[in-house]
C-alpha positions as CSV (number, residue, x, y, z in Angstrom):
1,M,6.3,-33.7,-5.4
2,T,5.5,-34.0,-9.1
3,T,3.1,-31.4,-10.4
4,P,0.9,-32.7,-13.2
5,H,1.3,-30.8,-16.5
6,P,-1.7,-28.9,-18.0
7,P,-2.9,-30.1,-21.4
8,A,-1.0,-28.9,-24.4
9,G,-2.0,-25.4,-25.5
10,S,-3.0,-24.4,-22.0
11,P,-1.7,-20.9,-21.0
12,Q,-0.1,-22.4,-17.9
13,N,2.3,-24.3,-20.2
14,D,3.8,-21.0,-21.5
15,P,5.2,-22.6,-24.6
16,A,8.2,-20.7,-26.1
17,P,7.0,-18.9,-29.2
18,A,8.9,-19.7,-32.4
19,S,11.8,-17.3,-33.0
20,G,11.3,-14.9,-35.8
21,A,7.5,-15.4,-35.8
22,G,7.0,-11.7,-36.3
23,T,5.6,-11.1,-32.8
24,P,5.7,-7.4,-32.0
25,T,7.7,-6.3,-29.0
26,T,5.3,-3.4,-28.1
27,G,1.9,-3.5,-26.7
28,A,-0.8,-4.0,-29.3
29,G,-2.2,-0.7,-30.3
30,S,0.1,1.2,-28.0
31,G,2.0,2.9,-30.9
32,R,5.0,3.4,-28.6
33,S,8.3,1.5,-29.0
34,G,9.3,-0.3,-25.8
35,Y,5.8,0.1,-24.2
36,L,5.4,-3.6,-23.4
37,Y,9.0,-4.0,-22.3
38,R,8.5,-1.2,-19.8
39,K,5.3,-2.9,-18.4
40,V,7.1,-6.3,-18.1
41,A,10.2,-4.8,-16.4
42,L,8.1,-2.8,-13.9
43,H,5.9,-5.8,-13.1
44,L,9.0,-8.0,-12.4
45,A,10.4,-5.2,-10.2
46,D,7.2,-5.1,-8.2
47,H,7.6,-8.9,-7.6
48,A,11.3,-9.0,-7.3
49,D,11.2,-12.0,-4.9
50,Q,9.2,-14.2,-7.3
51,V,10.1,-16.4,-10.2
52,L,7.2,-15.9,-12.6
53,K,5.9,-17.8,-15.6
54,V,5.3,-16.0,-18.9
55,G,1.6,-16.6,-18.8
56,E,1.4,-15.1,-15.2
57,I,3.1,-12.0,-16.4
58,T,1.0,-11.7,-19.5
59,R,-2.3,-11.9,-17.5
60,A,-1.0,-9.5,-14.8
61,I,-0.1,-6.7,-17.1
62,G,-3.1,-7.3,-19.5
63,A,-0.9,-8.0,-22.5
64,P,-2.7,-9.4,-25.6
65,S,0.1,-11.8,-26.5
66,S,2.2,-14.1,-24.4
67,G,4.6,-14.4,-27.3
68,A,5.3,-10.6,-27.2
69,V,5.9,-10.8,-23.5
70,F,8.2,-13.8,-23.9
71,E,10.3,-11.8,-26.4
72,A,10.6,-8.9,-24.0
73,L,11.6,-11.2,-21.2
74,K,14.3,-12.8,-23.4
75,K,15.7,-9.3,-24.1
76,M,15.8,-8.7,-20.4
77,A,17.6,-11.9,-19.8
78,A,20.1,-11.2,-22.5
79,A,20.9,-7.8,-20.9
80,G,21.4,-9.4,-17.5
81,H,18.3,-7.8,-16.2
82,A,16.5,-11.1,-15.5
83,T,17.3,-14.7,-15.0
84,H,15.7,-17.3,-17.3
85,H,14.6,-20.6,-15.6
86,R,13.4,-23.7,-17.5
87,D,11.7,-26.3,-15.3
88,P,10.2,-27.1,-18.0
89,H,8.1,-23.9,-17.9
90,H,9.8,-20.7,-18.9
91,R,10.1,-18.6,-15.7
92,F,11.8,-15.3,-15.1
93,Q,13.0,-13.3,-12.1
94,I,14.4,-9.8,-12.1
95,T,18.0,-9.2,-11.1
96,Q,19.4,-6.3,-9.1
97,A,20.6,-4.8,-12.4
98,G,17.1,-5.2,-13.7
99,I,15.7,-3.5,-10.6
100,D,18.1,-0.6,-11.1
101,A,17.2,-0.3,-14.8
102,A,13.5,-0.4,-14.1
103,G,13.9,2.5,-11.7
104,A,15.5,4.5,-14.4
105,L,12.8,3.9,-17.0
106,P,11.1,7.0,-18.3
107,P,7.4,7.4,-17.3
108,A,4.8,6.2,-19.7
109,A,3.9,8.7,-22.3
110,P,0.5,10.3,-21.4
111,R,-2.4,9.6,-23.7
112,T,-3.4,12.5,-25.9
113,R,-6.9,14.0,-25.6
114,G,-9.3,11.9,-27.6
115,S,-6.9,8.9,-28.0
116,A,-8.2,5.4,-27.7
117,G,-8.9,4.4,-24.1
118,G,-9.1,8.1,-22.8
119,R,-8.2,8.6,-19.2
120,Q,-6.8,5.6,-17.4
121,S,-9.5,3.9,-15.4
122,R,-9.2,3.2,-11.7
123,P,-7.7,-0.3,-11.1
124,A,-9.8,-3.1,-9.6
125,P,-10.2,-3.1,-5.8
126,V,-7.5,-4.9,-3.9
127,P,-8.4,-7.3,-1.0
128,R,-7.1,-6.5,2.5
129,P,-6.3,-9.2,5.1
130,N,-9.6,-8.6,6.8
131,G,-11.5,-9.3,3.6
132,T,-12.5,-5.8,2.8
133,L,-11.6,-4.2,-0.5
134,Y,-9.2,-1.3,-1.0
135,H,-9.8,1.1,-3.9
136,P,-6.5,2.4,-5.3
137,R,-6.0,6.1,-5.5
138,R,-3.9,8.3,-7.8
139,L,-0.3,8.8,-6.8
140,G,1.8,10.8,-9.3
141,K,1.4,9.2,-12.7
142,G,0.2,5.9,-11.3
143,W,-1.8,4.3,-8.5
144,D,-0.8,4.2,-4.9
145,V,-0.7,0.4,-4.5
146,E,1.5,0.0,-7.6
147,E,3.8,2.9,-6.6
148,L,4.3,1.6,-3.1
149,R,5.4,-1.7,-4.5
150,R,7.8,0.0,-6.9
151,L,9.3,2.0,-4.0
152,R,9.8,-1.3,-2.1
153,A,11.6,-2.8,-5.0
154,Q,13.9,0.2,-5.1
155,Q,14.3,0.2,-1.2
156,V,12.9,3.7,-0.9
157,P,11.3,4.0,2.6
158,V,8.0,5.9,2.8
159,L,6.5,7.8,5.7
160,L,2.7,8.2,5.4
161,Y,1.1,11.1,7.2
162,G,-2.3,12.6,7.4
163,P,-5.4,12.7,9.6
164,P,-6.7,9.4,11.1
165,G,-9.2,7.7,8.8
166,T,-7.8,8.7,5.4
167,G,-6.7,5.1,4.6
168,K,-3.0,5.0,5.3
169,T,-3.0,1.6,6.9
170,A,-5.5,0.2,4.4
171,M,-3.3,1.3,1.5
172,V,-0.2,-0.4,3.0
173,E,-2.2,-3.6,3.7
174,A,-3.5,-3.7,0.1
175,A,0.0,-3.1,-1.3
176,F,1.9,-5.7,0.7
177,P,0.2,-9.1,1.5
178,D,3.3,-10.1,3.5
179,L,2.8,-7.2,5.9
180,L,3.7,-7.3,9.6
181,T,2.6,-4.4,11.9
182,V,3.7,-2.8,15.1
183,A,1.0,-0.5,16.4
184,G,2.8,2.4,18.1
185,T,1.8,3.9,21.4
186,G,3.6,5.8,24.2
187,D,4.0,2.4,25.9
188,T,5.8,0.7,23.0
189,V,9.1,-0.8,24.0
190,V,12.1,-2.3,22.2
191,D,10.9,-5.8,23.0
192,D,7.8,-5.1,20.9
193,F,10.2,-4.9,17.9
194,L,12.9,-7.4,18.8
195,G,11.1,-10.0,20.9
196,S,11.1,-11.2,24.5
197,Y,11.1,-14.3,26.7
198,N,7.8,-16.0,27.1
199,P,6.8,-18.7,29.6
200,V,6.3,-22.2,28.2
201,P,4.2,-25.1,29.5
202,G,6.0,-27.2,32.0
203,G,8.1,-24.3,33.2
204,G,10.9,-22.2,31.8
205,Y,11.0,-19.6,29.1
206,E,11.8,-19.4,25.4
207,F,12.7,-16.3,23.4
208,V,10.2,-15.4,20.8
209,H,11.5,-13.0,18.1
210,G,9.5,-9.9,17.4
211,P,8.0,-8.6,14.1
212,L,11.1,-6.5,13.1
213,V,13.3,-9.6,13.3
214,T,10.7,-11.8,11.5
215,A,10.4,-9.2,8.7
216,M,14.2,-9.0,8.3
217,R,14.7,-12.7,8.2
218,Q,11.8,-13.5,5.9
219,G,12.2,-10.5,3.6
220,R,8.8,-9.0,4.6
221,V,7.3,-5.5,5.0
222,L,7.1,-4.0,8.5
223,L,4.5,-1.2,9.0
224,V,5.3,0.9,12.1
225,D,1.8,2.5,12.6
226,D,1.5,5.7,14.6
227,A,5.3,5.8,14.7
228,T,5.5,9.2,16.2
229,L,3.7,8.1,19.4
230,I,6.6,5.7,20.1
231,P,9.4,7.1,22.3
232,P,12.3,8.2,20.1
233,R,14.8,6.1,22.1
234,V,12.7,3.0,21.2
235,L,12.4,3.9,17.5
236,A,16.2,4.0,17.4
237,V,16.1,0.2,17.2
238,L,14.9,0.6,13.6
239,Y,17.7,2.7,12.3
240,P,20.5,0.1,11.9
241,A,18.0,-2.0,9.9
242,M,17.2,0.8,7.6
243,D,20.6,2.1,6.8
244,G,23.4,0.4,4.8
245,R,24.1,-2.0,7.7
246,G,20.8,-3.8,7.4
247,T,21.3,-5.4,10.8
248,V,20.0,-5.3,14.4
249,T,21.4,-6.7,17.6
250,I,19.3,-8.3,20.3
251,P,20.9,-7.7,23.7
252,A,18.3,-9.7,25.5
253,H,19.2,-12.8,23.5
254,G,22.9,-13.0,23.9
255,N,23.6,-10.0,21.5
256,E,22.3,-12.1,18.6
257,T,22.8,-10.3,15.3
258,V,20.1,-10.4,12.6
259,Q,20.9,-9.6,9.0
260,A,18.1,-8.4,6.7
261,V,17.5,-10.4,3.5
262,D,16.2,-9.2,0.2
263,G,12.6,-7.9,0.3
264,F,12.8,-6.5,3.8
265,Y,11.2,-3.0,3.9
266,I,9.9,-0.6,6.4
267,V,7.0,1.9,6.0
268,A,5.7,4.1,8.8
269,G,2.5,6.0,9.5
270,H,2.1,9.3,11.3
271,N,-0.9,11.3,12.4
272,P,0.2,14.9,12.7
273,G,-1.6,16.9,15.4
274,V,-2.5,13.8,17.5
275,H,-1.7,14.4,21.2
276,G,1.7,13.0,22.0
277,A,2.9,12.6,18.4
278,V,6.5,13.8,17.9
279,L,8.2,13.6,14.5
280,T,11.9,13.8,15.3
281,E,14.5,14.7,12.8
282,A,16.2,11.3,13.3
283,L,12.9,9.6,12.2
284,A,12.0,11.9,9.4
285,S,15.5,11.7,7.8
286,R,15.3,7.9,7.6
287,F,12.3,8.1,5.1
288,T,13.1,9.4,1.6
289,V,9.5,9.8,0.7
290,H,7.0,11.7,2.9
291,L,3.5,11.1,1.5
292,H,0.6,13.2,2.6
293,V,-2.5,11.0,2.6
294,T,-5.9,12.8,2.4
295,T,-9.4,11.7,1.7
296,D,-10.2,11.1,-2.0
297,W,-13.5,12.9,-2.5
298,D,-14.0,11.5,-6.0
299,L,-13.6,8.0,-4.6
300,A,-16.1,8.8,-1.8
301,R,-18.7,9.8,-4.3
302,Q,-18.0,6.7,-6.4
303,L,-18.6,4.6,-3.3
304,G,-22.0,6.0,-2.7
305,V,-21.5,8.9,-0.4
306,P,-24.1,11.6,-1.3
307,K,-22.7,14.7,-2.9
308,P,-24.1,17.1,-0.2
309,V,-22.4,15.0,2.5
310,V,-19.1,15.1,0.6
311,A,-19.5,18.8,0.2
312,A,-20.0,19.3,3.9
313,A,-16.9,17.1,4.6
314,I,-14.8,19.2,2.2
315,D,-15.9,22.4,4.0
316,L,-15.2,20.9,7.4
317,N,-11.7,19.8,6.3
318,A,-11.0,23.3,5.0
319,D,-12.1,24.7,8.4
320,L,-9.9,22.1,10.1
321,A,-6.9,23.2,8.1
322,A,-7.6,26.8,9.0
323,G,-7.9,26.0,12.7
324,K,-11.6,26.9,12.8
325,T,-12.7,23.4,14.0
326,V,-11.0,20.5,15.7
327,W,-12.4,17.6,13.7
328,A,-13.6,16.7,10.2
329,P,-14.9,13.4,8.7
330,Q,-12.5,11.5,6.5
331,L,-13.0,8.5,4.2
332,R,-13.4,6.1,7.1
333,E,-16.3,8.1,8.6
334,L,-17.9,8.7,5.1
335,L,-17.9,4.9,4.3
336,G,-19.4,4.3,7.7
337,F,-22.1,6.8,6.8
338,V,-23.0,4.7,3.7
339,T,-23.2,1.6,5.9
340,V,-25.5,3.2,8.4
341,R,-27.7,4.8,5.7
342,D,-28.1,1.4,4.0
343,Q,-29.2,-0.1,7.3
344,L,-31.1,2.7,9.1
345,G,-31.9,5.3,6.5
346,M,-30.6,8.7,5.5
347,S,-31.8,10.6,8.6
348,A,-30.2,8.2,11.0
349,A,-27.0,8.2,9.0
350,L,-26.8,12.0,9.1
351,A,-27.5,12.0,12.8
352,N,-24.9,9.4,13.4
353,L,-22.2,11.3,11.5
354,A,-22.9,14.3,13.7
355,G,-22.9,12.1,16.8
356,I,-19.5,10.5,16.2
357,A,-17.8,14.0,16.0
358,P,-16.0,15.0,19.2
359,Q,-18.2,17.1,21.5
360,D,-16.2,20.3,20.8
361,A,-16.7,19.9,17.0
362,R,-20.3,18.6,17.0
363,D,-21.9,22.0,16.5
364,D,-19.6,22.7,13.5
365,V,-20.4,19.3,12.0
366,T,-24.2,19.5,12.4
367,A,-24.1,23.1,11.0
368,A,-22.2,22.0,7.9
369,L,-24.4,18.9,7.3
370,S,-27.6,20.9,7.8
371,R,-26.4,23.6,5.4
372,H,-25.5,21.3,2.6
373,T,-28.4,18.8,3.0
374,G,-31.1,21.3,3.9
375,T,-32.1,19.1,6.8
376,P,-32.0,20.0,10.5
377,I,-29.7,17.5,12.2
378,T,-29.0,16.5,15.8
379,A,-26.8,13.7,17.1
380,L,-28.3,10.2,16.9
381,A,-30.1,9.3,20.2
382,L,-32.9,7.3,21.7
383,G,-35.7,8.6,23.8
384,K,-37.6,11.8,23.9
385,R,-35.9,15.1,23.0
């Protein structure tokens, strides 16, 4: 199908800038040699499976000049770090050599106190498949969504662990729009990963491949949620796909062999302390990065959770870590508090937050909330007291 060309001068045309036009190869105002080249390389590495136009890259990284971006891309292509396509637009895709080089790039130099721009602002919220927005959080020198995409490009598997409700699944959904998920339980079986025979109308059966096979063949991300609830003998089906072999065999389908294509990636979630969760050495050793995910209290305040309620949650989490209580509210519960407050008012929201606590932690929660808000609190209920 022929695609109509945008009018001349439109940014979608990505016209090649004239050579030698004096376009700088560093970001405007950055004052750091190679700053723009680094941003371009990392963006291509984050989208290694895509062939991108110059204008798309320029807008994505917030560069002021498509000409400068184009010059950086031509340098990458000349070094063998990217392929240059003309169709007739100028499009670029990173090569494996480029991915390797991007992973070796030094971190961006930190801004000095008082420099233009100050502290880097939080990126815009990222939509999740259910339509809700995920607010990125700090991870190292960057932001979690961006860093997860970089780790995928480098094929560095990540195990996320932390209490339920801290946003582990939400973060992965925001980072990877091509995500497939297996929700782990004690009843998860190998077929839940590889596939099984299903009945078809008119009689008979057909084999339907599972999410692991689909992710391998389509170069997608597979999230194994609550991985430590899955029996270790079942989880072993993942290991050949994660090591240098990159293959799995499906015994139920004539020992069919599946080979992973570029882009395939596995990330897992783990809730320590949950009854039945077992983190085996075999599972832990498959993940290079173990990332502890906790509630971002600053983000909770920014999203409208009152400071006294955040302070109570912080105290409860400290008690939880010390073994003084068995439950503490996380970001999920705090955002639910905001929703209830907006619908039913502050008193009902406080009572509801106490009411959703497990029975054996409810006294601890009501005490902490009462102490920080100065309001006597009981669990939300109907009828006479």
